[in-house]
C-alpha positions as CSV (number, residue, x, y, z in Angstrom):
1,M,90.1,98.5,91.2
2,H,92.7,98.5,88.1
3,P,94.3,96.4,86.2
4,P,98.4,95.6,86.6
5,G,100.0,98.4,84.3
6,T,97.8,101.4,85.4
7,S,99.0,104.9,85.8
8,P,100.3,106.1,88.9
9,E,96.7,108.5,88.9
10,A,94.9,105.6,88.9
11,A,97.0,103.9,91.5
12,Q,96.4,106.4,93.7
13,R,93.0,106.4,93.2
14,S,92.7,103.0,94.0
15,V,94.4,103.2,97.2
16,P,91.5,104.8,100.0
17,R,93.7,107.1,101.6
18,S,90.7,109.5,102.2
19,K,88.4,106.6,103.9
20,V,90.9,105.7,106.5
21,L,91.9,109.2,107.5
22,A,88.3,109.8,107.5
23,G,87.5,107.3,110.1
24,G,89.6,109.0,112.5
25,A,91.9,105.7,113.5
26,I,95.4,107.3,112.8
27,S,97.9,108.3,114.8
28,H,98.8,112.3,114.5
29,N,101.0,112.0,111.6
30,G,99.2,110.0,109.9
31,H,101.6,107.2,109.7
32,G,100.3,103.6,108.4
33,N,99.6,101.7,105.2
34,V,96.9,100.5,102.7
35,S,97.1,97.9,100.3
36,L,94.7,96.6,97.7
37,R,94.8,93.4,95.9
38,A,94.7,94.1,92.3
39,S,91.5,92.0,90.7
40,G,92.6,88.7,89.0
41,S,96.3,89.4,90.0
42,D,99.4,88.5,92.2
43,E,99.9,91.8,93.0
44,M,98.3,94.6,95.3
45,F,98.7,98.4,95.4
46,F,100.6,99.3,98.4
47,S,100.7,103.5,99.8
48,S,104.4,103.5,100.3
49,A,104.6,107.3,101.6
50,P,105.4,107.9,105.2
51,S,102.1,109.3,105.9
52,L,98.6,108.6,104.5
53,R,98.0,112.3,104.4
54,G,99.0,114.3,102.0
55,L,99.2,111.3,99.6
56,T,100.7,111.3,95.9
57,A,100.6,109.7,93.3
58,Q,104.3,109.1,94.0
59,G,103.4,107.7,97.2
60,V,101.5,104.2,95.4
61,A,103.5,101.4,94.5
62,R,102.6,98.5,92.6
63,V,104.0,94.9,94.6
64,G,103.9,91.6,93.7
65,L,102.8,89.0,96.5
66,D,105.8,87.8,95.7
67,V,107.1,91.2,97.7
68,R,108.9,92.6,94.7
69,L,108.4,95.8,93.7
70,R,107.0,96.1,89.7
71,E,106.1,99.8,89.2
72,G,107.0,103.3,91.7
73,Q,109.0,103.5,94.8
74,L,109.2,102.1,98.1
75,Q,110.6,103.7,101.0
76,P,112.7,101.7,103.3
77,I,110.7,102.5,106.4
78,Q,107.4,101.0,104.2
79,A,109.3,98.6,102.5
80,A,109.7,97.0,105.8
81,V,105.8,96.0,106.2
82,V,105.4,95.0,103.1
83,A,105.6,91.2,104.1
84,M,102.6,92.0,106.6
85,H,100.4,92.4,103.4
86,T,101.3,90.2,101.2
87,A,101.1,87.4,103.9
88,L,97.6,88.0,104.5
89,Y,96.7,88.0,101.0
90,A,98.1,84.8,100.6
91,D,96.6,83.4,103.3
92,H,93.4,84.8,102.7
93,P,92.4,84.7,99.3
94,E,89.1,86.0,100.4
95,V,91.0,89.5,101.3
96,G,90.8,92.5,99.1
97,C,91.7,95.2,101.7
98,V,94.9,95.6,104.1
99,I,95.5,98.5,106.8
100,H,97.8,99.1,109.2
101,T,97.8,102.1,111.5
102,H,98.7,103.4,114.8
103,A,95.4,104.4,115.4
104,P,96.3,105.8,119.4
105,Y,93.8,103.9,121.4
106,A,94.6,100.5,120.0
107,T,98.0,101.2,119.5
108,A,97.7,101.9,123.9
109,Y,97.1,98.0,123.5
110,A,99.5,97.2,121.7
111,V,102.4,99.0,123.5
112,A,100.9,97.7,126.8
113,N,101.0,94.3,125.0
114,R,97.2,93.1,126.1
115,P,94.5,91.9,123.8
116,I,91.4,93.5,123.5
117,D,88.3,92.0,124.5
118,C,84.7,92.0,123.2
119,W,84.3,95.0,125.1
120,I,81.5,96.7,122.9
121,E,78.9,95.1,120.6
122,A,79.7,95.8,117.0
123,L,83.2,93.9,117.8
124,A,81.1,90.6,117.9
125,M,79.2,91.8,114.8
126,F,82.3,92.9,112.7
127,G,83.5,89.2,113.4
128,L,85.4,89.8,116.4
129,P,83.7,88.1,118.9
130,E,86.9,86.8,121.1
131,G,88.3,90.5,120.7
132,V,91.4,91.8,118.9
133,P,94.3,89.0,119.7
134,L,97.9,90.1,120.1
135,A,101.2,89.4,118.1
136,A,104.4,89.1,119.7
137,Y,106.8,91.4,119.3
138,A,109.5,90.8,116.4
139,P,111.2,93.3,114.4
140,R,109.0,95.0,111.6
141,G,109.4,93.5,108.4
142,S,111.1,90.3,110.1
143,D,110.3,86.6,109.1
144,E,109.5,86.3,112.8
145,V,107.1,89.0,113.0
146,V,105.1,87.5,109.9
147,A,104.9,84.3,112.0
148,S,103.9,86.2,114.7
149,I,100.7,87.3,113.4
150,R,99.6,84.0,111.5
151,T,100.3,82.3,115.1
152,A,98.0,85.4,116.9
153,L,94.9,85.1,114.2
154,R,91.9,83.1,114.9
155,P,90.3,81.6,111.7
156,S,87.7,84.4,110.3
157,H,89.0,87.1,112.8
158,P,89.7,90.2,110.9
159,A,92.0,92.4,113.0
160,V,95.0,91.9,115.2
161,L,97.4,94.2,117.6
162,L,101.2,94.6,116.5
163,A,103.1,94.2,119.9
164,N,104.7,97.6,120.6
165,H,103.7,98.7,117.1
166,G,100.2,99.5,116.3
167,V,97.3,97.6,114.3
168,L,96.2,95.9,111.7
169,V,93.5,94.8,110.0
170,F,91.9,93.0,106.6
171,H,88.7,92.3,105.0
172,R,86.9,91.8,101.7
173,S,86.8,95.4,100.8
174,V,87.7,99.0,101.4
175,E,84.7,99.3,103.0
176,L,84.5,96.7,105.5
177,A,88.1,96.9,106.3
178,T,87.9,100.7,107.4
179,L,84.6,100.2,109.1
180,V,86.8,97.3,111.4
181,L,89.6,99.5,112.0
182,G,86.8,102.1,113.4
183,V,85.1,99.1,116.0
184,V,88.2,98.3,117.2
185,E,89.9,101.7,118.2
186,E,86.2,102.0,119.6
187,A,86.3,99.5,121.6
188,A,89.8,100.4,123.0
189,Q,88.9,104.0,123.3
190,A,85.9,102.8,125.3
191,S,87.9,100.6,127.8
192,I,90.0,103.1,128.2
193,N,87.3,105.9,129.2
194,A,85.6,102.9,131.2
195,G,88.8,102.2,133.9
196,G,87.8,105.4,135.9
197,L,84.0,103.8,136.5
198,G,85.7,100.2,137.1
199,G,87.2,98.8,134.2
200,P,85.1,97.4,131.1
201,V,82.9,94.5,131.0
202,A,83.0,92.2,127.9
203,T,79.9,91.1,126.4
204,P,78.5,87.7,127.7
205,D,80.0,84.6,126.0
206,G,76.0,83.7,125.2
207,M,75.5,86.8,123.7
208,R,78.3,87.5,121.1
209,A,77.1,84.9,118.5
210,A,73.5,86.0,119.2
211,A,74.8,90.2,118.3
212,L,75.9,88.8,115.1
213,Q,73.1,86.7,114.6
214,R,71.0,90.1,114.9
215,A,73.0,91.8,112.6
216,M,72.7,89.2,110.3
217,T,69.3,89.0,110.1
218,F,68.5,92.9,109.6
219,E,70.9,92.5,106.5
220,A,69.2,89.8,105.2
221,A,66.5,92.1,105.4
222,G,68.1,94.7,103.4
223,T,66.9,98.7,103.3
224,R,63.5,99.4,104.1
225,S,61.7,103.2,102.4
226,A,58.7,104.2,103.7
C-alpha cells in the first residue's frame, strides 16, 4: 500500500482492478469500483472511473474516510457510491479492501430481491455460513442505503447483496475480497443452474461450521512439499 500523497501512477497500481477482472465476477461493461484502505491513515484509494476495464491513473482518486476528495477526480456516478466504501472501513477497522460489482448471477439475486443461501461449501469456508444477506433498496449514495447495508450485514460476514443494484464484498486483503466475490458469484450461478434439477439444496446447518473448521485445519498445517 502506498502512503498518502502517492503519485497517480502508484495509486493506479494500488487499486487491484486486474484481480477483479481476472476473477470474472463482473458485468460485461465492467461497471463497479474497488477501494483500498491507505495503511495507517484515514483515507482510501478509490477507482473512480465508470468502468474497471481500461482503468488509467486518472481513474483513481484519494478519498478521506470522511468522504472528502483529497486527490484526483470523482465522476458523479462513482461519487454516489463512495459512502458505501467509507462506511465499511469505519465500521470494520480490520477491512483493507472493498469491492462493488454488478456480477451477473449475484446481481440476478439482487434484482429478484432474494438472499443467497449457503448452497456451496465455499461460502461456509469463506465466512458466509448463513449465505449472503440482502440490503433493502434505497437510492445509491443515500444515507438510507448505507443504513440498509449496516442493518443487513451479520457480524464477520464479508458480503451483502444490494437490492436492485449489485453486490458488495470486503475483507482484510485484496486477495481475500476477490476470493469472496468469486465464491458469491459461483454460488449464485450454481443455484440458478440447479433450477432445472429441482433447485439448490442448502448445506446442512450442522455441517457449515465443520466445513470452516476443516479448512482452518488445513490452513494451519500450511503448504506441504514432497
